[in-house]
TORMAR-755060 format. One record per atom (N, C-alpha, C): atom name; x, y, z. Coordinates in steps of 0.05 Angstrom, whole numbers, plus 5000, padded with zeros to 4 digits. Layout:
N
+------+------+------+------+
: site :    X :    Y :    Z :
+------+------+------+------+
:   CA :    X :    Y :    Z :
...
+------+------+------+------+
END
This chain:
107
+------+------+------+------+
: site :    X :    Y :    Z :
+------+------+------+------+
:    N : 3403 : 2173 : 5661 :
:   CA : 3393 : 2198 : 5672 :
:    C : 3401 : 2222 : 5655 :
:    N : 3426 : 2222 : 5644 :
:   CA : 3436 : 2243 : 5627 :
:    C : 3452 : 2231 : 5604 :
:    N : 3456 : 2246 : 5583 :
:   CA : 3473 : 2238 : 5561 :
:    C : 3487 : 2262 : 5550 :
:    N : 3508 : 2257 : 5534 :
:   CA : 3522 : 2279 : 5521 :
:    C : 3522 : 2276 : 5491 :
:    N : 3524 : 2298 : 5477 :
:   CA : 3526 : 2299 : 5448 :
:    C : 3541 : 2324 : 5440 :
:    N : 3554 : 2322 : 5417 :
:   CA : 3567 : 2347 : 5407 :
:    C : 3545 : 2366 : 5398 :
:    N : 3550 : 2392 : 5403 :
:   CA : 3531 : 2413 : 5395 :
:    C : 3529 : 2414 : 5365 :
:    N : 3505 : 2417 : 5354 :
:   CA : 3500 : 2419 : 5325 :
:    C : 3510 : 2445 : 5313 :
:    N : 3514 : 2465 : 5330 :
:   CA : 3524 : 2491 : 5321 :
:    C : 3546 : 2500 : 5340 :
:    N : 3569 : 2485 : 5339 :
:   CA : 3590 : 2489 : 5359 :
:    C : 3603 : 2517 : 5359 :
:    N : 3608 : 2526 : 5383 :
:   CA : 3622 : 2552 : 5386 :
:    C : 3652 : 2547 : 5384 :
:    N : 3661 : 2524 : 5394 :
:   CA : 3689 : 2515 : 5392 :
:    C : 3689 : 2486 : 5385 :
:    N : 3711 : 2476 : 5374 :
:   CA : 3713 : 2448 : 5367 :
:    C : 3711 : 2431 : 5392 :
:    N : 3693 : 2412 : 5392 :
:   CA : 3688 : 2395 : 5416 :
:    C : 3666 : 2405 : 5434 :
:    N : 3653 : 2428 : 5427 :
:   CA : 3631 : 2439 : 5443 :
:    C : 3611 : 2417 : 5448 :
:    N : 3606 : 2410 : 5473 :
:   CA : 3590 : 2387 : 5480 :
:    C : 3566 : 2397 : 5497 :
:    N : 3544 : 2383 : 5493 :
:   CA : 3520 : 2387 : 5510 :
:    C : 3516 : 2363 : 5528 :
:    N : 3509 : 2368 : 5553 :
:   CA : 3501 : 2347 : 5572 :
:    C : 3471 : 2352 : 5577 :
:    N : 3455 : 2332 : 5572 :
:   CA : 3426 : 2335 : 5572 :
:    C : 3413 : 2314 : 5589 :
:    N : 3396 : 2321 : 5608 :
:   CA : 3380 : 2302 : 5623 :
:    C : 3360 : 2288 : 5605 :
:    N : 3354 : 2263 : 5611 :
:   CA : 3334 : 2249 : 5595 :
:    C : 3306 : 2257 : 5603 :
:    N : 3302 : 2264 : 5629 :
:   CA : 3275 : 2274 : 5638 :
:    C : 3272 : 2302 : 5627 :
:    N : 3248 : 2308 : 5618 :
:   CA : 3242 : 2335 : 5607 :
:    C : 3235 : 2354 : 5630 :
:    N : 3250 : 2376 : 5631 :
:   CA : 3243 : 2399 : 5648 :
:    C : 3257 : 2423 : 5637 :
:    N : 3249 : 2447 : 5645 :
:   CA : 3258 : 2471 : 5631 :
:    C : 3286 : 2480 : 5638 :
:    N : 3293 : 2480 : 5664 :
:   CA : 3319 : 2492 : 5670 :
:    C : 3331 : 2479 : 5695 :
:    N : 3356 : 2488 : 5700 :
:   CA : 3372 : 2478 : 5722 :
:    C : 3357 : 2478 : 5749 :
:    N : 3341 : 2498 : 5754 :
:   CA : 3328 : 2501 : 5779 :
:    C : 3305 : 2481 : 5783 :
:    N : 3297 : 2467 : 5761 :
:   CA : 3277 : 2446 : 5763 :
:    C : 3289 : 2418 : 5766 :
:    N : 3316 : 2417 : 5767 :
:   CA : 3329 : 2391 : 5768 :
:    C : 3330 : 2380 : 5797 :
:    N : 3333 : 2354 : 5799 :
:   CA : 3336 : 2342 : 5825 :
:    C : 3366 : 2341 : 5832 :
:    N : 3372 : 2336 : 5858 :
:   CA : 3400 : 2333 : 5867 :
:    C : 3414 : 2312 : 5851 :
:    N : 3400 : 2289 : 5846 :
:   CA : 3412 : 2267 : 5832 :
:    C : 3418 : 2274 : 5803 :
:    N : 3400 : 2290 : 5790 :
:   CA : 3404 : 2299 : 5763 :
:    C : 3428 : 2318 : 5761 :
:    N : 3430 : 2336 : 5781 :
:   CA : 3453 : 2355 : 5781 :
:    C : 3479 : 2339 : 5785 :
:    N : 3479 : 2320 : 5802 :
:   CA : 3503 : 2304 : 5806 :
:    C : 3511 : 2288 : 5781 :
:    N : 3491 : 2277 : 5767 :
:   CA : 3496 : 2262 : 5742 :
:    C : 3506 : 2281 : 5720 :
:    N : 3495 : 2305 : 5719 :
:   CA : 3504 : 2325 : 5699 :
:    C : 3534 : 2331 : 5704 :
:    N : 3541 : 2338 : 5728 :
:   CA : 3569 : 2346 : 5733 :
:    C : 3588 : 2323 : 5732 :
:    N : 3579 : 2299 : 5738 :
:   CA : 3596 : 2275 : 5734 :
:    C : 3602 : 2271 : 5704 :
:    N : 3582 : 2274 : 5687 :
:   CA : 3586 : 2271 : 5659 :
:    C : 3602 : 2294 : 5647 :
:    N : 3598 : 2318 : 5657 :
:   CA : 3615 : 2341 : 5648 :
:    C : 3645 : 2335 : 5653 :
:    N : 3651 : 2324 : 5677 :
:   CA : 3678 : 2317 : 5683 :
:    C : 3689 : 2295 : 5665 :
:    N : 3673 : 2275 : 5660 :
:   CA : 3682 : 2253 : 5642 :
:    C : 3687 : 2264 : 5614 :
:    N : 3669 : 2282 : 5604 :
:   CA : 3673 : 2293 : 5578 :
:    C : 3698 : 2311 : 5577 :
:    N : 3703 : 2325 : 5598 :
:   CA : 3727 : 2342 : 5599 :
:    C : 3752 : 2325 : 5595 :
:    N : 3754 : 2303 : 5609 :
:   CA : 3778 : 2286 : 5607 :
:    C : 3779 : 2272 : 5580 :
:    N : 3756 : 2265 : 5569 :
:   CA : 3755 : 2253 : 5542 :
:    C : 3765 : 2273 : 5521 :
:    N : 3755 : 2297 : 5523 :
:   CA : 3764 : 2318 : 5503 :
:    C : 3794 : 2324 : 5506 :
:    N : 3804 : 2325 : 5531 :
:   CA : 3832 : 2331 : 5535 :
:    C : 3849 : 2308 : 5524 :
:    N : 3840 : 2284 : 5526 :
:   CA : 3855 : 2261 : 5516 :
:    C : 3856 : 2262 : 5485 :
:    N : 3834 : 2270 : 5473 :
:   CA : 3831 : 2270 : 5444 :
:    C : 3845 : 2295 : 5431 :
:    N : 3847 : 2317 : 5446 :
:   CA : 3857 : 2342 : 5434 :
:    C : 3875 : 2357 : 5453 :
:    N : 3901 : 2354 : 5450 :
:   CA : 3920 : 2367 : 5469 :
:    C : 3921 : 2397 : 5465 :
:    N : 3908 : 2408 : 5445 :
:   CA : 3908 : 2438 : 5442 :
:    C : 3889 : 2451 : 5462 :
:    N : 3872 : 2436 : 5475 :
:   CA : 3853 : 2448 : 5494 :
:    C : 3868 : 2457 : 5519 :
:    N : 3863 : 2482 : 5527 :
:   CA : 3877 : 2493 : 5550 :
:    C : 3859 : 2503 : 5572 :
:    N : 3833 : 2501 : 5568 :
:   CA : 3814 : 2510 : 5588 :
:    C : 3786 : 2503 : 5579 :
:    N : 3767 : 2509 : 5596 :
:   CA : 3738 : 2503 : 5591 :
:    C : 3721 : 2525 : 5602 :
:    N : 3698 : 2529 : 5589 :
:   CA : 3676 : 2544 : 5601 :
:    C : 3652 : 2525 : 5602 :
:    N : 3637 : 2528 : 5623 :
:   CA : 3612 : 2513 : 5627 :
:    C : 3590 : 2533 : 5629 :
:    N : 3568 : 2528 : 5613 :
:   CA : 3547 : 2548 : 5613 :
:    C : 3519 : 2536 : 5612 :
:    N : 3501 : 2550 : 5626 :
:   CA : 3472 : 2542 : 5626 :
:    C : 3456 : 2567 : 5621 :
:    N : 3440 : 2567 : 5600 :
:   CA : 3422 : 2590 : 5595 :
:    C : 3395 : 2583 : 5608 :
:    N : 3385 : 2601 : 5624 :
:   CA : 3360 : 2597 : 5638 :
:    C : 3341 : 2619 : 5632 :
:    N : 3321 : 2614 : 5615 :
:   CA : 3301 : 2634 : 5607 :
:    C : 3309 : 2648 : 5581 :
:    N : 3288 : 2657 : 5568 :
:   CA : 3292 : 2670 : 5542 :
:    C : 3310 : 2694 : 5543 :
:    N : 3308 : 2710 : 5564 :
:   CA : 3325 : 2734 : 5566 :
:    C : 3354 : 2727 : 5572 :
:    N : 3359 : 2703 : 5580 :
:   CA : 3387 : 2694 : 5584 :
:    C : 3397 : 2678 : 5560 :
:    N : 3381 : 2678 : 5538 :
:   CA : 3390 : 2665 : 5514 :
:    C : 3380 : 2637 : 5510 :
:    N : 3364 : 2626 : 5528 :
:   CA : 3354 : 2599 : 5525 :
:    C : 3336 : 2598 : 5501 :
:    N : 3341 : 2580 : 5482 :
:   CA : 3324 : 2577 : 5458 :
:    C : 3313 : 2549 : 5456 :
:    N : 3324 : 2530 : 5470 :
:   CA : 3314 : 2502 : 5472 :
:    C : 3305 : 2500 : 5501 :
:    N : 3279 : 2497 : 5505 :
:   CA : 3268 : 2497 : 5532 :
:    C : 3267 : 2469 : 5545 :
:    N : 3291 : 2458 : 5547 :
:   CA : 3296 : 2433 : 5560 :
:    C : 3325 : 2437 : 5571 :
:    N : 3329 : 2432 : 5596 :
:   CA : 3356 : 2437 : 5607 :
:    C : 3377 : 2424 : 5591 :
:    N : 3398 : 2438 : 5585 :
:   CA : 3423 : 2427 : 5573 :
:    C : 3446 : 2445 : 5582 :
:    N : 3468 : 2432 : 5587 :
:   CA : 3492 : 2446 : 5598 :
:    C : 3513 : 2445 : 5576 :
:    N : 3525 : 2468 : 5570 :
:   CA : 3545 : 2471 : 5550 :
:    C : 3573 : 2467 : 5562 :
:    N : 3590 : 2451 : 5549 :
:   CA : 3618 : 2449 : 5556 :
:    C : 3634 : 2459 : 5532 :
:    N : 3648 : 2481 : 5536 :
:   CA : 3663 : 2494 : 5514 :
:    C : 3693 : 2490 : 5518 :
:    N : 3706 : 2474 : 5502 :
:   CA : 3735 : 2473 : 5503 :
:    C : 3747 : 2499 : 5494 :
:    N : 3768 : 2508 : 5507 :
:   CA : 3780 : 2534 : 5500 :
:    C : 3810 : 2529 : 5493 :
:    N : 3819 : 2544 : 5473 :
:   CA : 3846 : 2542 : 5463 :
:    C : 3858 : 2570 : 5461 :
:    N : 3885 : 2570 : 5464 :
:   CA : 3899 : 2596 : 5462 :
:    C : 3893 : 2607 : 5434 :
:    N : 3885 : 2633 : 5434 :
:   CA : 3880 : 2647 : 5409 :
:    C : 3851 : 2644 : 5398 :
:    N : 3834 : 2629 : 5412 :
:   CA : 3806 : 2626 : 5401 :
:    C : 3791 : 2653 : 5402 :
:    N : 3799 : 2671 : 5421 :
:   CA : 3791 : 2699 : 5420 :
:    C : 3815 : 2715 : 5428 :
:    N : 3815 : 2740 : 5421 :
:   CA : 3838 : 2757 : 5426 :
:    C : 3845 : 2759 : 5455 :
:    N : 3826 : 2764 : 5473 :
:   CA : 3831 : 2767 : 5501 :
:    C : 3809 : 2753 : 5517 :
:    N : 3815 : 2729 : 5528 :
:   CA : 3794 : 2714 : 5542 :
:    C : 3787 : 2725 : 5570 :
:    N : 3801 : 2745 : 5580 :
:   CA : 3796 : 2756 : 5606 :
:    C : 3766 : 2763 : 5609 :
:    N : 3755 : 2755 : 5632 :
:   CA : 3727 : 2760 : 5637 :
:    C : 3709 : 2736 : 5631 :
:    N : 3719 : 2718 : 5615 :
:   CA : 3704 : 2693 : 5610 :
:    C : 3674 : 2697 : 5605 :
:    N : 3658 : 2684 : 5622 :
:   CA : 3629 : 2685 : 5618 :
:    C : 3617 : 2713 : 5622 :
:    N : 3633 : 2731 : 5633 :
:   CA : 3623 : 2759 : 5636 :
:    C : 3618 : 2771 : 5609 :
:    N : 3629 : 2759 : 5587 :
:   CA : 3626 : 2769 : 5560 :
:    C : 3597 : 2768 : 5550 :
:    N : 3578 : 2757 : 5565 :
:   CA : 3551 : 2758 : 5556 :
:    C : 3540 : 2786 : 5554 :
:    N : 3552 : 2804 : 5569 :
:   CA : 3547 : 2833 : 5567 :
:    C : 3574 : 2845 : 5559 :
:    N : 3578 : 2850 : 5533 :
:   CA : 3605 : 2858 : 5523 :
:    C : 3617 : 2881 : 5539 :
:    N : 3602 : 2901 : 5546 :
:   CA : 3613 : 2924 : 5561 :
:    C : 3623 : 2916 : 5589 :
:    N : 3615 : 2893 : 5599 :
:   CA : 3623 : 2885 : 5626 :
:    C : 3646 : 2865 : 5625 :
:    N : 3654 : 2856 : 5601 :
:   CA : 3675 : 2835 : 5599 :
:    C : 3701 : 2844 : 5610 :
:    N : 3710 : 2868 : 5604 :
:   CA : 3736 : 2877 : 5613 :
:    C : 3732 : 2893 : 5639 :
:    N : 3747 : 2886 : 5659 :
:   CA : 3744 : 2900 : 5685 :
:    C : 3771 : 2900 : 5698 :
:    N : 3774 : 2917 : 5718 :
:   CA : 3799 : 2918 : 5734 :
:    C : 3792 : 2916 : 5763 :
:    N : 3810 : 2904 : 5778 :
:   CA : 3806 : 2902 : 5807 :
:    C : 3814 : 2927 : 5821 :
+------+------+------+------+
END
């Protein structure tokens, strides 16, 4: 139902894609079973990467939906980004960094 592969243009070492075998455009077109299979494989990949690389200290998971959100391959794929201390100066804000001016915030 799904498979994983290393990204051809990795953002971080170990950057993995989880891809459904059935063709459809985005997350909102997936079935419950496909979503469950995606997240099961993401979890397996997380543990595999942690076993292979003890420098990994966190993860980001991302899905781009639509051209304005940065989707350039119009077949659902989910990114798993291993994160390490020092890979960016200040990781605060995480995925909020898609809009740089919104990355840093205070409560």
